[in-house]
Each structure stands twice: as structure tokens, then as C-alpha cells.
PDB file as gemmi writes it, atoms N, CA and C in Angstrom:
CRYST1    1.000    1.000    1.000  90.00  90.00  90.00 P 1                      
ATOM      1  N   MET A   1      77.853 100.834  59.867  1.00  0.00           N  
ATOM      2  CA  MET A   1      78.879 100.406  60.798  1.00  0.00           C  
ATOM      3  C   MET A   1      80.236 100.850  60.268  1.00  0.00           C  
ATOM      4  N   LYS A   2      80.974 101.568  61.092  1.00  0.00           N  
ATOM      5  CA  LYS A   2      82.311 102.034  60.731  1.00  0.00           C  
ATOM      6  C   LYS A   2      83.358 101.023  61.222  1.00  0.00           C  
ATOM      7  N   VAL A   3      84.460 100.948  60.492  1.00  0.00           N  
ATOM      8  CA  VAL A   3      85.604 100.124  60.890  1.00  0.00           C  
ATOM      9  C   VAL A   3      86.643 101.072  61.469  1.00  0.00           C  
ATOM     10  N   ILE A   4      86.982 100.840  62.739  1.00  0.00           N  
ATOM     11  CA  ILE A   4      87.865 101.742  63.479  1.00  0.00           C  
ATOM     12  C   ILE A   4      89.161 101.018  63.843  1.00  0.00           C  
ATOM     13  N   TYR A   5      90.269 101.569  63.377  1.00  0.00           N  
ATOM     14  CA  TYR A   5      91.610 101.030  63.672  1.00  0.00           C  
ATOM     15  C   TYR A   5      92.113 101.650  64.970  1.00  0.00           C  
ATOM     16  N   ILE A   6      92.636 100.831  65.864  1.00  0.00           N  
ATOM     17  CA  ILE A   6      93.143 101.316  67.144  1.00  0.00           C  
ATOM     18  C   ILE A   6      94.669 101.387  67.089  1.00  0.00           C  
ATOM     19  N   ALA A   7      95.211 102.591  67.202  1.00  0.00           N  
ATOM     20  CA  ALA A   7      96.661 102.815  67.245  1.00  0.00           C  
ATOM     21  C   ALA A   7      97.032 103.112  68.698  1.00  0.00           C  
ATOM     22  N   SER A   8      98.030 102.404  69.199  1.00  0.00           N  
ATOM     23  CA  SER A   8      98.423 102.607  70.596  1.00  0.00           C  
ATOM     24  C   SER A   8      99.804 102.017  70.848  1.00  0.00           C  
ATOM     25  N   PRO A   9     100.407 102.373  71.991  1.00  0.00           N  
ATOM     26  CA  PRO A   9     101.719 101.817  72.331  1.00  0.00           C  
ATOM     27  C   PRO A   9     101.675 100.306  72.508  1.00  0.00           C  
ATOM     28  N   TYR A  10     102.786  99.675  72.212  1.00  0.00           N  
ATOM     29  CA  TYR A  10     102.930  98.232  72.452  1.00  0.00           C  
ATOM     30  C   TYR A  10     104.161  97.959  73.295  1.00  0.00           C  
ATOM     31  N   THR A  11     105.332  98.330  72.788  1.00  0.00           N  
ATOM     32  CA  THR A  11     106.575  97.957  73.482  1.00  0.00           C  
ATOM     33  C   THR A  11     107.005  98.957  74.548  1.00  0.00           C  
ATOM     34  N   HIS A  12     106.507 100.186  74.506  1.00  0.00           N  
ATOM     35  CA  HIS A  12     106.866 101.174  75.532  1.00  0.00           C  
ATOM     36  C   HIS A  12     105.925 101.010  76.718  1.00  0.00           C  
ATOM     37  N   GLY A  13     106.509 100.788  77.895  1.00  0.00           N  
ATOM     38  CA  GLY A  13     105.695 100.542  79.074  1.00  0.00           C  
ATOM     39  C   GLY A  13     105.421  99.058  79.225  1.00  0.00           C  
ATOM     40  N   ASP A  14     104.367  98.729  79.920  1.00  0.00           N  
ATOM     41  CA  ASP A  14     103.989  97.348  80.204  1.00  0.00           C  
ATOM     42  C   ASP A  14     103.240  96.775  78.999  1.00  0.00           C  
ATOM     43  N   THR A  15     103.868  95.833  78.297  1.00  0.00           N  
ATOM     44  CA  THR A  15     103.282  95.264  77.085  1.00  0.00           C  
ATOM     45  C   THR A  15     101.913  94.652  77.361  1.00  0.00           C  
ATOM     46  N   ALA A  16     101.796  93.881  78.432  1.00  0.00           N  
ATOM     47  CA  ALA A  16     100.509  93.242  78.751  1.00  0.00           C  
ATOM     48  C   ALA A  16      99.433  94.296  79.007  1.00  0.00           C  
ATOM     49  N   ASP A  17      99.787  95.358  79.707  1.00  0.00           N  
ATOM     50  CA  ASP A  17      98.818  96.421  79.972  1.00  0.00           C  
ATOM     51  C   ASP A  17      98.447  97.139  78.678  1.00  0.00           C  
ATOM     52  N   ASN A  18      99.411  97.328  77.792  1.00  0.00           N  
ATOM     53  CA  ASN A  18      99.130  97.974  76.508  1.00  0.00           C  
ATOM     54  C   ASN A  18      98.150  97.146  75.679  1.00  0.00           C  
ATOM     55  N   VAL A  19      98.343  95.833  75.675  1.00  0.00           N  
ATOM     56  CA  VAL A  19      97.425  94.942  74.961  1.00  0.00           C  
ATOM     57  C   VAL A  19      96.042  95.009  75.607  1.00  0.00           C  
ATOM     58  N   ARG A  20      95.989  94.985  76.933  1.00  0.00           N  
ATOM     59  CA  ARG A  20      94.717  95.061  77.665  1.00  0.00           C  
ATOM     60  C   ARG A  20      93.971  96.353  77.328  1.00  0.00           C  
ATOM     61  N   ARG A  21      94.691  97.472  77.277  1.00  0.00           N  
ATOM     62  CA  ARG A  21      94.056  98.764  76.954  1.00  0.00           C  
ATOM     63  C   ARG A  21      93.448  98.742  75.554  1.00  0.00           C  
ATOM     64  N   GLN A  22      94.148  98.112  74.618  1.00  0.00           N  
ATOM     65  CA  GLN A  22      93.617  98.063  73.262  1.00  0.00           C  
ATOM     66  C   GLN A  22      92.397  97.142  73.185  1.00  0.00           C  
ATOM     67  N   ILE A  23      92.430  96.042  73.912  1.00  0.00           N  
ATOM     68  CA  ILE A  23      91.265  95.143  73.961  1.00  0.00           C  
ATOM     69  C   ILE A  23      90.069  95.876  74.571  1.00  0.00           C  
ATOM     70  N   GLN A  24      90.307  96.633  75.621  1.00  0.00           N  
ATOM     71  CA  GLN A  24      89.233  97.409  76.254  1.00  0.00           C  
ATOM     72  C   GLN A  24      88.646  98.416  75.255  1.00  0.00           C  
ATOM     73  N   ALA A  25      89.504  99.101  74.516  1.00  0.00           N  
ATOM     74  CA  ALA A  25      89.037 100.054  73.506  1.00  0.00           C  
ATOM     75  C   ALA A  25      88.232  99.334  72.430  1.00  0.00           C  
ATOM     76  N   ALA A  26      88.660  98.140  72.045  1.00  0.00           N  
ATOM     77  CA  ALA A  26      87.933  97.369  71.031  1.00  0.00           C  
ATOM     78  C   ALA A  26      86.518  97.054  71.517  1.00  0.00           C  
ATOM     79  N   HIS A  27      86.388  96.673  72.769  1.00  0.00           N  
ATOM     80  CA  HIS A  27      85.053  96.402  73.315  1.00  0.00           C  
ATOM     81  C   HIS A  27      84.195  97.667  73.356  1.00  0.00           C  
ATOM     82  N   GLU A  28      84.802  98.794  73.698  1.00  0.00           N  
ATOM     83  CA  GLU A  28      84.056 100.066  73.709  1.00  0.00           C  
ATOM     84  C   GLU A  28      83.559 100.404  72.309  1.00  0.00           C  
ATOM     85  N   ILE A  29      84.387 100.173  71.309  1.00  0.00           N  
ATOM     86  CA  ILE A  29      83.995 100.439  69.922  1.00  0.00           C  
ATOM     87  C   ILE A  29      82.842  99.527  69.523  1.00  0.00           C  
ATOM     88  N   MET A  30      82.915  98.259  69.909  1.00  0.00           N  
ATOM     89  CA  MET A  30      81.820  97.335  69.622  1.00  0.00           C  
ATOM     90  C   MET A  30      80.546  97.759  70.349  1.00  0.00           C  
ATOM     91  N   ASP A  31      80.685  98.234  71.590  1.00  0.00           N  
ATOM     92  CA  ASP A  31      79.521  98.710  72.346  1.00  0.00           C  
ATOM     93  C   ASP A  31      78.861  99.902  71.654  1.00  0.00           C  
ATOM     94  N   MET A  32      79.649 100.666  70.893  1.00  0.00           N  
ATOM     95  CA  MET A  32      79.105 101.802  70.143  1.00  0.00           C  
ATOM     96  C   MET A  32      78.505 101.370  68.811  1.00  0.00           C  
ATOM     97  N   GLY A  33      78.582 100.070  68.515  1.00  0.00           N  
ATOM     98  CA  GLY A  33      77.981  99.556  67.287  1.00  0.00           C  
ATOM     99  C   GLY A  33      78.892  99.548  66.081  1.00  0.00           C  
ATOM    100  N   HIS A  34      80.201  99.568  66.316  1.00  0.00           N  
ATOM    101  CA  HIS A  34      81.152  99.620  65.210  1.00  0.00           C  
ATOM    102  C   HIS A  34      82.148  98.460  65.302  1.00  0.00           C  
ATOM    103  N   ALA A  35      82.925  98.275  64.245  1.00  0.00           N  
ATOM    104  CA  ALA A  35      83.865  97.162  64.146  1.00  0.00           C  
ATOM    105  C   ALA A  35      85.291  97.629  64.447  1.00  0.00           C  
ATOM    106  N   PRO A  36      85.879  97.125  65.531  1.00  0.00           N  
ATOM    107  CA  PRO A  36      87.254  97.524  65.858  1.00  0.00           C  
ATOM    108  C   PRO A  36      88.286  96.664  65.132  1.00  0.00           C  
ATOM    109  N   ILE A  37      89.397  97.292  64.827  1.00  0.00           N  
ATOM    110  CA  ILE A  37      90.590  96.581  64.377  1.00  0.00           C  
ATOM    111  C   ILE A  37      91.633  96.811  65.462  1.00  0.00           C  
ATOM    112  N   ALA A  38      91.993  95.745  66.156  1.00  0.00           N  
ATOM    113  CA  ALA A  38      92.926  95.817  67.289  1.00  0.00           C  
ATOM    114  C   ALA A  38      94.223  95.102  66.912  1.00  0.00           C  
ATOM    115  N   PRO A  39      95.162  95.818  66.292  1.00  0.00           N  
ATOM    116  CA  PRO A  39      96.382  95.167  65.808  1.00  0.00           C  
ATOM    117  C   PRO A  39      97.243  94.546  66.900  1.00  0.00           C  
ATOM    118  N   LEU A  40      97.071  94.979  68.142  1.00  0.00           N  
ATOM    119  CA  LEU A  40      97.886  94.372  69.205  1.00  0.00           C  
ATOM    120  C   LEU A  40      97.442  92.951  69.528  1.00  0.00           C  
ATOM    121  N   LEU A  41      96.324  92.513  68.968  1.00  0.00           N  
ATOM    122  CA  LEU A  41      95.962  91.103  69.130  1.00  0.00           C  
ATOM    123  C   LEU A  41      96.991  90.202  68.443  1.00  0.00           C  
ATOM    124  N   SER A  42      97.804  90.784  67.563  1.00  0.00           N  
ATOM    125  CA  SER A  42      98.896  90.009  66.954  1.00  0.00           C  
ATOM    126  C   SER A  42      99.892  89.552  68.016  1.00  0.00           C  
ATOM    127  N   HIS A  43      99.844  90.159  69.197  1.00  0.00           N  
ATOM    128  CA  HIS A  43     100.667  89.713  70.330  1.00  0.00           C  
ATOM    129  C   HIS A  43     100.464  88.216  70.548  1.00  0.00           C  
ATOM    130  N   PHE A  44      99.215  87.763  70.446  1.00  0.00           N  
ATOM    131  CA  PHE A  44      98.900  86.360  70.679  1.00  0.00           C  
ATOM    132  C   PHE A  44      99.311  85.494  69.498  1.00  0.00           C  
ATOM    133  N   LEU A  45      99.244  86.035  68.286  1.00  0.00           N  
ATOM    134  CA  LEU A  45      99.735  85.305  67.119  1.00  0.00           C  
ATOM    135  C   LEU A  45     101.246  85.120  67.205  1.00  0.00           C  
ATOM    136  N   ALA A  46     101.933  86.142  67.701  1.00  0.00           N  
ATOM    137  CA  ALA A  46     103.392  86.093  67.800  1.00  0.00           C  
ATOM    138  C   ALA A  46     103.852  85.067  68.831  1.00  0.00           C  
ATOM    139  N   ILE A  47     103.033  84.797  69.816  1.00  0.00           N  
ATOM    140  CA  ILE A  47     103.372  83.760  70.799  1.00  0.00           C  
ATOM    141  C   ILE A  47     103.426  82.400  70.111  1.00  0.00           C  
ATOM    142  N   HIS A  48     102.531  82.205  69.166  1.00  0.00           N  
ATOM    143  CA  HIS A  48     102.451  80.929  68.449  1.00  0.00           C  
ATOM    144  C   HIS A  48     103.588  80.771  67.436  1.00  0.00           C  
ATOM    145  N   GLN A  49     103.892  81.843  66.713  1.00  0.00           N  
ATOM    146  CA  GLN A  49     104.932  81.780  65.682  1.00  0.00           C  
ATOM    147  C   GLN A  49     105.584  83.144  65.527  1.00  0.00           C  
ATOM    148  N   TYR A  50     106.889  83.171  65.613  1.00  0.00           N  
ATOM    149  CA  TYR A  50     107.645  84.416  65.475  1.00  0.00           C  
ATOM    150  C   TYR A  50     107.572  84.935  64.043  1.00  0.00           C  
ATOM    151  N   ARG A  51     107.432  86.257  63.932  1.00  0.00           N  
ATOM    152  CA  ARG A  51     107.577  86.965  62.664  1.00  0.00           C  
ATOM    153  C   ARG A  51     108.309  88.265  62.965  1.00  0.00           C  
ATOM    154  N   PRO A  52     109.147  88.724  62.052  1.00  0.00           N  
ATOM    155  CA  PRO A  52     109.841  89.999  62.269  1.00  0.00           C  
ATOM    156  C   PRO A  52     108.827  91.148  62.373  1.00  0.00           C  
ATOM    157  N   GLU A  53     109.197  92.147  63.146  1.00  0.00           N  
ATOM    158  CA  GLU A  53     108.309  93.287  63.381  1.00  0.00           C  
ATOM    159  C   GLU A  53     107.848  93.942  62.085  1.00  0.00           C  
ATOM    160  N   HIS A  54     108.738  94.047  61.095  1.00  0.00           N  
ATOM    161  CA  HIS A  54     108.345  94.724  59.846  1.00  0.00           C  
ATOM    162  C   HIS A  54     107.191  94.002  59.138  1.00  0.00           C  
ATOM    163  N   GLU A  55     107.086  92.685  59.306  1.00  0.00           N  
ATOM    164  CA  GLU A  55     105.969  91.956  58.700  1.00  0.00           C  
ATOM    165  C   GLU A  55     104.645  92.337  59.362  1.00  0.00           C  
ATOM    166  N   TRP A  56     104.667  92.477  60.694  1.00  0.00           N  
ATOM    167  CA  TRP A  56     103.457  92.901  61.407  1.00  0.00           C  
ATOM    168  C   TRP A  56     103.058  94.312  60.982  1.00  0.00           C  
ATOM    169  N   ARG A  57     104.049  95.190  60.879  1.00  0.00           N  
ATOM    170  CA  ARG A  57     103.751  96.580  60.482  1.00  0.00           C  
ATOM    171  C   ARG A  57     103.170  96.652  59.084  1.00  0.00           C  
ATOM    172  N   GLN A  58     103.735  95.892  58.155  1.00  0.00           N  
ATOM    173  CA  GLN A  58     103.207  95.887  56.782  1.00  0.00           C  
ATOM    174  C   GLN A  58     101.752  95.435  56.770  1.00  0.00           C  
ATOM    175  N   ALA A  59     101.456  94.371  57.493  1.00  0.00           N  
ATOM    176  CA  ALA A  59     100.084  93.858  57.547  1.00  0.00           C  
ATOM    177  C   ALA A  59      99.155  94.879  58.199  1.00  0.00           C  
ATOM    178  N   ASP A  60      99.611  95.480  59.300  1.00  0.00           N  
ATOM    179  CA  ASP A  60      98.793  96.476  59.999  1.00  0.00           C  
ATOM    180  C   ASP A  60      98.483  97.667  59.095  1.00  0.00           C  
ATOM    181  N   LEU A  61      99.490  98.158  58.378  1.00  0.00           N  
ATOM    182  CA  LEU A  61      99.292  99.322  57.520  1.00  0.00           C  
ATOM    183  C   LEU A  61      98.369  99.004  56.349  1.00  0.00           C  
ATOM    184  N   ALA A  62      98.414  97.777  55.855  1.00  0.00           N  
ATOM    185  CA  ALA A  62      97.506  97.379  54.774  1.00  0.00           C  
ATOM    186  C   ALA A  62      96.060  97.387  55.268  1.00  0.00           C  
ATOM    187  N   VAL A  63      95.830  96.881  56.472  1.00  0.00           N  
ATOM    188  CA  VAL A  63      94.480  96.859  57.046  1.00  0.00           C  
ATOM    189  C   VAL A  63      94.028  98.283  57.367  1.00  0.00           C  
ATOM    190  N   LEU A  64      94.914  99.069  57.947  1.00  0.00           N  
ATOM    191  CA  LEU A  64      94.580 100.452  58.324  1.00  0.00           C  
ATOM    192  C   LEU A  64      94.004 101.225  57.143  1.00  0.00           C  
ATOM    193  N   GLN A  65      94.566 101.027  55.963  1.00  0.00           N  
ATOM    194  CA  GLN A  65      94.141 101.785  54.786  1.00  0.00           C  
ATOM    195  C   GLN A  65      92.717 101.445  54.343  1.00  0.00           C  
ATOM    196  N   LYS A  66      92.138 100.391  54.886  1.00  0.00           N  
ATOM    197  CA  LYS A  66      90.756 100.001  54.575  1.00  0.00           C  
ATOM    198  C   LYS A  66      89.762 100.519  55.614  1.00  0.00           C  
ATOM    199  N   CYS A  67      90.260 101.184  56.655  1.00  0.00           N  
ATOM    200  CA  CYS A  67      89.416 101.603  57.777  1.00  0.00           C  
ATOM    201  C   CYS A  67      88.776 102.969  57.543  1.00  0.00           C  
ATOM    202  N   ASP A  68      87.696 103.206  58.285  1.00  0.00           N  
ATOM    203  CA  ASP A  68      86.984 104.481  58.201  1.00  0.00           C  
ATOM    204  C   ASP A  68      87.612 105.553  59.077  1.00  0.00           C  
ATOM    205  N   ALA A  69      88.270 105.139  60.150  1.00  0.00           N  
ATOM    206  CA  ALA A  69      88.892 106.095  61.077  1.00  0.00           C  
ATOM    207  C   ALA A  69      89.932 105.358  61.919  1.00  0.00           C  
ATOM    208  N   VAL A  70      90.780 106.154  62.567  1.00  0.00           N  
ATOM    209  CA  VAL A  70      91.784 105.649  63.508  1.00  0.00           C  
ATOM    210  C   VAL A  70      91.545 106.343  64.834  1.00  0.00           C  
ATOM    211  N   VAL A  71      91.587 105.566  65.913  1.00  0.00           N  
ATOM    212  CA  VAL A  71      91.593 106.169  67.247  1.00  0.00           C  
ATOM    213  C   VAL A  71      92.997 105.949  67.801  1.00  0.00           C  
ATOM    214  N   TRP A  72      93.607 107.040  68.265  1.00  0.00           N  
ATOM    215  CA  TRP A  72      94.971 106.999  68.784  1.00  0.00           C  
ATOM    216  C   TRP A  72      94.890 107.074  70.300  1.00  0.00           C  
ATOM    217  N   LEU A  73      95.241 105.974  70.962  1.00  0.00           N  
ATOM    218  CA  LEU A  73      95.233 105.940  72.424  1.00  0.00           C  
ATOM    219  C   LEU A  73      96.499 106.593  72.955  1.00  0.00           C  
ATOM    220  N   PRO A  74      96.435 107.184  74.146  1.00  0.00           N  
ATOM    221  CA  PRO A  74      97.586 107.915  74.706  1.00  0.00           C  
ATOM    222  C   PRO A  74      98.815 107.034  74.924  1.00  0.00           C  
ATOM    223  N   GLY A  75      99.973 107.690  74.858  1.00  0.00           N  
ATOM    224  CA  GLY A  75     101.248 107.035  75.129  1.00  0.00           C  
ATOM    225  C   GLY A  75     102.151 107.080  73.918  1.00  0.00           C  
ATOM    226  N   PHE A  76     103.462 107.126  74.177  1.00  0.00           N  
ATOM    227  CA  PHE A  76     104.431 107.185  73.088  1.00  0.00           C  
ATOM    228  C   PHE A  76     104.509 105.851  72.365  1.00  0.00           C  
ATOM    229  N   SER A  77     104.557 105.915  71.042  1.00  0.00           N  
ATOM    230  CA  SER A  77     104.732 104.721  70.225  1.00  0.00           C  
ATOM    231  C   SER A  77     105.185 105.122  68.832  1.00  0.00           C  
ATOM    232  N   ALA A  78     106.362 104.649  68.439  1.00  0.00           N  
ATOM    233  CA  ALA A  78     106.838 104.911  67.079  1.00  0.00           C  
ATOM    234  C   ALA A  78     105.903 104.265  66.066  1.00  0.00           C  
ATOM    235  N   GLY A  79     105.418 103.059  66.368  1.00  0.00           N  
ATOM    236  CA  GLY A  79     104.507 102.363  65.455  1.00  0.00           C  
ATOM    237  C   GLY A  79     103.195 103.096  65.293  1.00  0.00           C  
ATOM    238  N   ALA A  80     102.599 103.535  66.407  1.00  0.00           N  
ATOM    239  CA  ALA A  80     101.330 104.270  66.340  1.00  0.00           C  
ATOM    240  C   ALA A  80     101.521 105.600  65.616  1.00  0.00           C  
ATOM    241  N   THR A  81     102.660 106.246  65.829  1.00  0.00           N  
ATOM    242  CA  THR A  81     102.952 107.495  65.132  1.00  0.00           C  
ATOM    243  C   THR A  81     102.997 107.256  63.624  1.00  0.00           C  
ATOM    244  N   GLU A  82     103.613 106.164  63.211  1.00  0.00           N  
ATOM    245  CA  GLU A  82     103.662 105.817  61.787  1.00  0.00           C  
ATOM    246  C   GLU A  82     102.251 105.523  61.259  1.00  0.00           C  
ATOM    247  N   GLU A  83     101.454 104.811  62.044  1.00  0.00           N  
ATOM    248  CA  GLU A  83     100.092 104.489  61.625  1.00  0.00           C  
ATOM    249  C   GLU A  83      99.266 105.760  61.416  1.00  0.00           C  
ATOM    250  N   VAL A  84      99.397 106.683  62.335  1.00  0.00           N  
ATOM    251  CA  VAL A  84      98.658 107.946  62.228  1.00  0.00           C  
ATOM    252  C   VAL A  84      99.128 108.735  61.004  1.00  0.00           C  
ATOM    253  N   LYS A  85     100.414 108.715  60.744  1.00  0.00           N  
ATOM    254  CA  LYS A  85     100.957 109.398  59.559  1.00  0.00           C  
ATOM    255  C   LYS A  85     100.367 108.798  58.279  1.00  0.00           C  
ATOM    256  N   VAL A  86     100.324 107.486  58.203  1.00  0.00           N  
ATOM    257  CA  VAL A  86      99.771 106.819  57.018  1.00  0.00           C  
ATOM    258  C   VAL A  86      98.276 107.128  56.890  1.00  0.00           C  
ATOM    259  N   ALA A  87      97.558 107.095  58.001  1.00  0.00           N  
ATOM    260  CA  ALA A  87      96.122 107.424  57.970  1.00  0.00           C  
ATOM    261  C   ALA A  87      95.920 108.831  57.430  1.00  0.00           C  
ATOM    262  N   THR A  88      96.687 109.772  57.935  1.00  0.00           N  
ATOM    263  CA  THR A  88      96.574 111.168  57.506  1.00  0.00           C  
ATOM    264  C   THR A  88      96.881 111.295  56.016  1.00  0.00           C  
ATOM    265  N   GLU A  89      97.911 110.615  55.556  1.00  0.00           N  
ATOM    266  CA  GLU A  89      98.278 110.661  54.128  1.00  0.00           C  
ATOM    267  C   GLU A  89      97.159 110.102  53.240  1.00  0.00           C  
ATOM    268  N   HIS A  90      96.365 109.181  53.787  1.00  0.00           N  
ATOM    269  CA  HIS A  90      95.279 108.564  53.014  1.00  0.00           C  
ATOM    270  C   HIS A  90      93.920 109.208  53.292  1.00  0.00           C  
ATOM    271  N   GLY A  91      93.929 110.323  54.017  1.00  0.00           N  
ATOM    272  CA  GLY A  91      92.680 111.037  54.276  1.00  0.00           C  
ATOM    273  C   GLY A  91      91.758 110.341  55.265  1.00  0.00           C  
ATOM    274  N   ILE A  92      92.300 109.464  56.081  1.00  0.00           N  
ATOM    275  CA  ILE A  92      91.509 108.752  57.082  1.00  0.00           C  
ATOM    276  C   ILE A  92      91.496 109.590  58.359  1.00  0.00           C  
ATOM    277  N   PRO A  93      90.309 109.906  58.887  1.00  0.00           N  
ATOM    278  CA  PRO A  93      90.245 110.709  60.109  1.00  0.00           C  
ATOM    279  C   PRO A  93      90.965 110.031  61.276  1.00  0.00           C  
ATOM    280  N   VAL A  94      91.660 110.837  62.073  1.00  0.00           N  
ATOM    281  CA  VAL A  94      92.352 110.356  63.266  1.00  0.00           C  
ATOM    282  C   VAL A  94      91.732 111.039  64.480  1.00  0.00           C  
ATOM    283  N   CYS A  95      91.263 110.231  65.422  1.00  0.00           N  
ATOM    284  CA  CYS A  95      90.655 110.734  66.654  1.00  0.00           C  
ATOM    285  C   CYS A  95      91.630 110.511  67.799  1.00  0.00           C  
ATOM    286  N   MET A  96      91.921 111.574  68.513  1.00  0.00           N  
ATOM    287  CA  MET A  96      92.883 111.503  69.616  1.00  0.00           C  
ATOM    288  C   MET A  96      92.157 111.046  70.891  1.00  0.00           C  
ATOM    289  N   GLY A  97      92.000 109.746  71.060  1.00  0.00           N  
ATOM    290  CA  GLY A  97      91.374 109.182  72.246  1.00  0.00           C  
ATOM    291  C   GLY A  97      89.924 108.781  72.006  1.00  0.00           C  
ATOM    292  N   MET A  98      89.407 108.011  72.945  1.00  0.00           N  
ATOM    293  CA  MET A  98      88.064 107.453  72.813  1.00  0.00           C  
ATOM    294  C   MET A  98      86.976 108.525  72.867  1.00  0.00           C  
ATOM    295  N   ALA A  99      87.152 109.554  73.684  1.00  0.00           N  
ATOM    296  CA  ALA A  99      86.131 110.603  73.771  1.00  0.00           C  
ATOM    297  C   ALA A  99      85.985 111.319  72.428  1.00  0.00           C  
ATOM    298  N   VAL A 100      87.089 111.599  71.775  1.00  0.00           N  
ATOM    299  CA  VAL A 100      87.045 112.260  70.466  1.00  0.00           C  
ATOM    300  C   VAL A 100      86.423 111.323  69.431  1.00  0.00           C  
ATOM    301  N   LEU A 101      86.738 110.035  69.518  1.00  0.00           N  
ATOM    302  CA  LEU A 101      86.128 109.064  68.608  1.00  0.00           C  
ATOM    303  C   LEU A 101      84.610 109.056  68.778  1.00  0.00           C  
ATOM    304  N   ARG A 102      84.141 109.028  70.029  1.00  0.00           N  
ATOM    305  CA  ARG A 102      82.693 109.048  70.285  1.00  0.00           C  
ATOM    306  C   ARG A 102      82.052 110.285  69.655  1.00  0.00           C  
ATOM    307  N   ASP A 103      82.685 111.438  69.841  1.00  0.00           N  
ATOM    308  CA  ASP A 103      82.163 112.682  69.249  1.00  0.00           C  
ATOM    309  C   ASP A 103      82.125 112.585  67.732  1.00  0.00           C  
ATOM    310  N   TRP A 104      83.191 112.086  67.140  1.00  0.00           N  
ATOM    311  CA  TRP A 104      83.266 111.962  65.683  1.00  0.00           C  
ATOM    312  C   TRP A 104      82.173 111.028  65.165  1.00  0.00           C  
ATOM    313  N   LEU A 105      81.996 109.893  65.832  1.00  0.00           N  
ATOM    314  CA  LEU A 105      80.967 108.938  65.418  1.00  0.00           C  
ATOM    315  C   LEU A 105      79.571 109.537  65.553  1.00  0.00           C  
ATOM    316  N   ASN A 106      79.334 110.274  66.625  1.00  0.00           N  
ATOM    317  CA  ASN A 106      78.018 110.899  66.823  1.00  0.00           C  
ATOM    318  C   ASN A 106      77.741 111.953  65.760  1.00  0.00           C  
ATOM    319  N   LYS A 107      78.731 112.766  65.426  1.00  0.00           N  
ATOM    320  CA  LYS A 107      78.559 113.776  64.376  1.00  0.00           C  
ATOM    321  C   LYS A 107      78.292 113.112  63.034  1.00  0.00           C  
ATOM    322  N   ASP A 108      79.020 112.026  62.737  1.00  0.00           N  
ATOM    323  CA  ASP A 108      78.837 111.305  61.484  1.00  0.00           C  
ATOM    324  C   ASP A 108      77.438 110.692  61.432  1.00  0.00           C  
ATOM    325  N   TYR A 109      76.981 110.160  62.547  1.00  0.00           N  
ATOM    326  CA  TYR A 109      75.647 109.572  62.624  1.00  0.00           C  
ATOM    327  C   TYR A 109      74.574 110.635  62.362  1.00  0.00           C  
ATOM    328  N   MET A 110      74.720 111.780  63.008  1.00  0.00           N  
ATOM    329  CA  MET A 110      73.745 112.859  62.841  1.00  0.00           C  
ATOM    330  C   MET A 110      73.754 113.381  61.400  1.00  0.00           C  
ATOM    331  N   LYS A 111      74.926 113.455  60.798  1.00  0.00           N  
ATOM    332  CA  LYS A 111      75.041 113.905  59.409  1.00  0.00           C  
ATOM    333  C   LYS A 111      74.292 112.939  58.479  1.00  0.00           C  
ATOM    334  N   ASN A 112      74.446 111.632  58.717  1.00  0.00           N  
ATOM    335  CA  ASN A 112      73.765 110.632  57.886  1.00  0.00           C  
ATOM    336  C   ASN A 112      72.244 110.723  58.034  1.00  0.00           C  
ATOM    337  N   ILE A 113      71.766 110.957  59.256  1.00  0.00           N  
ATOM    338  CA  ILE A 113      70.322 111.090  59.475  1.00  0.00           C  
ATOM    339  C   ILE A 113      69.804 112.331  58.742  1.00  0.00           C  
ATOM    340  N   GLN A 114      70.544 113.418  58.808  1.00  0.00           N  
ATOM    341  CA  GLN A 114      70.150 114.645  58.124  1.00  0.00           C  
ATOM    342  C   GLN A 114      70.054 114.415  56.619  1.00  0.00           C  
ATOM    343  N   GLN A 115      71.049 113.720  56.063  1.00  0.00           N  
ATOM    344  CA  GLN A 115      71.063 113.487  54.623  1.00  0.00           C  
ATOM    345  C   GLN A 115      69.883 112.613  54.204  1.00  0.00           C  
ATOM    346  N   ARG A 116      69.503 111.641  55.024  1.00  0.00           N  
ATOM    347  CA  ARG A 116      68.376 110.762  54.693  1.00  0.00           C  
ATOM    348  C   ARG A 116      67.049 111.508  54.717  1.00  0.00           C  
ATOM    349  N   SER A 117      66.949 112.509  55.585  1.00  0.00           N  
ATOM    350  CA  SER A 117      65.681 113.246  55.709  1.00  0.00           C  
ATOM    351  C   SER A 117      65.518 114.322  54.643  1.00  0.00           C  
ATOM    352  N   GLU A 118      66.555 114.632  53.915  1.00  0.00           N  
ATOM    353  CA  GLU A 118      66.479 115.682  52.888  1.00  0.00           C  
ATOM    354  C   GLU A 118      65.908 115.159  51.585  1.00  0.00           C  
TER     355      GLU A 118                                                      
END                                                                             
């Protein structure tokens, strides 16, 4: 099971729709048999208690560095751009959209099966 970090817009555009898109992606990742990390769920934590944006980013980047891959959903986002930069610096694969993530996961799965049969 791979841990997949979801990078996507939050404040640009409709915030509620951005959160919904990330939740939808998280369910798709779970349907593929993997564990999603959906940092926009912090939207609901922030409703309960305010924290400065930099605290959320620090926490998100710490979690991201433990992930197997990042999927970058479409749309402009300074935060997602930073997340992708950090992933790249740490050698974490970045998939541009869900279709690319599916392809990457399938290739990784096939590679593991090949290695087991050798």
C-alpha cells in the first residue's frame, strides 16, 4: 500500500469546491487500494481553531516527506507548487493528475510482481 499526498489549490477559486475535489481524489486513491493524505481536510480543523497558514504548511510538508508519491490536481496554487518542489527535492515522484497517478501505481505494481517472480 502506497501513501499518496494530494497537492491541489485551496484559496484560489471556490474553497469549498477545492476541498470537495481533494476529498473525491482521496476516495479514488482508497478505491485503488492506497492511503491518501488529504491536507485540505485541515479546512475543518481550522473551523474549530485558528492557526496561522505557516503552521499548516509546516505540518503538511513534514507529512509529505513521508509519502511514496504526490498527485498534483489541476489549478493554480502557490502552496501546491511549494509542495511539489519539496517532493521533487526529496526524490518523491510527482504525478500530474489522477490518470498519471493510476499509470504510475500500475507500473509500480507490475514491477513488484516481476521482482517477486524472479
